Residue, then its C-alpha position, 0 to 999 in steps of 0.5 A: m499500499t502506498q504511503d499516500l493512502s494513509k490520508a485517504a478521505i471518503v467524501v459522502v454526499t447525502y440529501k434526505r435519505q437517512e435510512l440509505l446513509a445509515n446503510l452506508f455508514d454501517s458498511i464503512l465501519q466494516l472497512t478492513q482499511a481505515p480511512w483517514r477522514i470521512v467527509v459527510v456533506d449534508n445538502e439538507n442541513s438537517a438535525e436528524t442527519r447531524i445527529m446521525v453523523e455524531q453517532f457514527s463519528a463515535r462508532a468510527t472512533g471506537r472502531w479505529g481510534k483517532t486519526i492523523i492530525d489535519a490542517d485544522g489541528k483536529q483528529e476526529r475521523v468524521v467531519y460533518v459539512p452542512q450546506q446552507r442550500n442544496g447544491g445537488g450532487a455537483g455542489g455537494f461533491s465540490a464542497g466535499v472535495k474542497k473540505a477534504y483538500e483543505l484538511g490535507a487529504n491525498w486521495f478522495w473516494v467519492m460516493d452518494d448515499d445510496v451505496a454500500v462499500e465492500p469491506k476490502g474496497l479501499e485495499l482493492l483501490a490501493k493496489w492501483t495507486d502506484r500506477y494511476q491517479v484516477i481509479q474507478g472500481a467496479r460495482l454491484d447493482y442493487d440486486g447483486g448482479p454486475f452493474y455495467w457503467q459506460y466508462r468510455f466517453i465520445t468527446s466529439l458527440g458528447i455522449p457515452d460510448p454505447v458499445a464500449p466492451s464490458a469485459f476487462g481482460p486479463s489486466g483487470r483494467k480499462a482505460m477510460n476518459t470519464m468518471c462517475f462520483e459513485g465510487a471514483f477514487f482520485s489523487r490530490k495531484v489531479v485536484e491540484e491540476i484541474g480544480l474542484p468539481d464544478p458545482r454549476f452542473f447541480i446534477y448530471w454530467d458533472d462527474t462525466m466532465y471531471g473525468y474528461l478533465a482528469s484525462k487531460v493530465t493523467q490516464p484514468v482507468a476502470v478496474s474489475d475489483v468490486v469495491m461497492r454495491r448499489t442499495r437503491p432499487i430503480a425501475n429500468w428497462d433491461m436492454g439485454g446483457l448487462r446494459q439497462l435504461n434506468s428510470t429518472s426524474d423530470m428534474n434530471r431530464y432538464h439538467i441532462m440537456r441544460n448541462r450540455g451547454y456547460m459540457a460544450r464550454y469545457f470542450m471549447a476551453h480544451g480545443d475539443y468542441r466540434p459544433a456539428m458533431f456535438a449537435l448530433g450528440t445533443a440530438a441523440t441525447a434527446v432521442k434517448e431521453l424520449i425512449r426513456l420516457v416511453a419505455v420506463d417513465r411512461k407516467s411522466l411523458f407529458s411533463g418530461v418532454p417540456q423539461l427536455v425542451r427547456g433544458w435544451l434552450d437553456s443550454r443554448k444560453l450557456l453556450h453564448d454566456p460571456d461571463w463563464k469560465p472553467m473551474p480554476p486549478l488549485k496548484 
């Protein structure tokens, strides 16, 4: 295990899902490798979650004791970060990574509240850290089966590669150019070079673009080691094999389309924006969401279409926003 792993921080973002958060806390306490810090970002800023975190902190101290003194001069292993407003997953992960970074973390393992970590999860990630700065461990779905994640991103179109092979091969790893904040593990060096996750996304595409930016400074990899499992059942359409189309909300639909404006701006900043191809990718994204509406979210058909249109119109405004700037590097 590398020396840097002595300062590995788990960053958890939660919002109004205390029952799921309790399951995650229980699983963290089963880790065979103690995390240096567990930063809990509470987008709800609720008294119930605060009490849960305090109780979890006591259990973590009982399990592993105090930890290395941080930049604040404290040794508490669990850090509670309540937010004054709900910044969505994007805002939560930006705040959580920022806090862990300021405390001195060298590695960041980020996750939502609807997962549970595997006991050897941190150990399995650690074995790759001598070669890679961004590592995406494998996950199990809520039913215990393998979860397929689209690890390859087609930059010119701005969409995940729908036919990227699922097999890892004998090496147990695959090169990727994206990221998923459901279990991504990345180093301080990456955060220094590309900055914090962009909170302006609110939800959707924020982790995709953070992985894209990371791929500009290092080679991210997806690995076959199972490090966590999903704990929230989601309605889906089984498309055969491992692939499936999950249910989503109208709020997600809006941000799926709107945030393509932010995506395009990052591509412009790095010389990867191809207007005609990106427009084709936007059309493909809209078609996919229409299929999702018809095949999975049938009751949302009449409310969902207006959100897709509104999101697309707002993405056009972002394309021409004269005040937009990318997130700055930290080093």
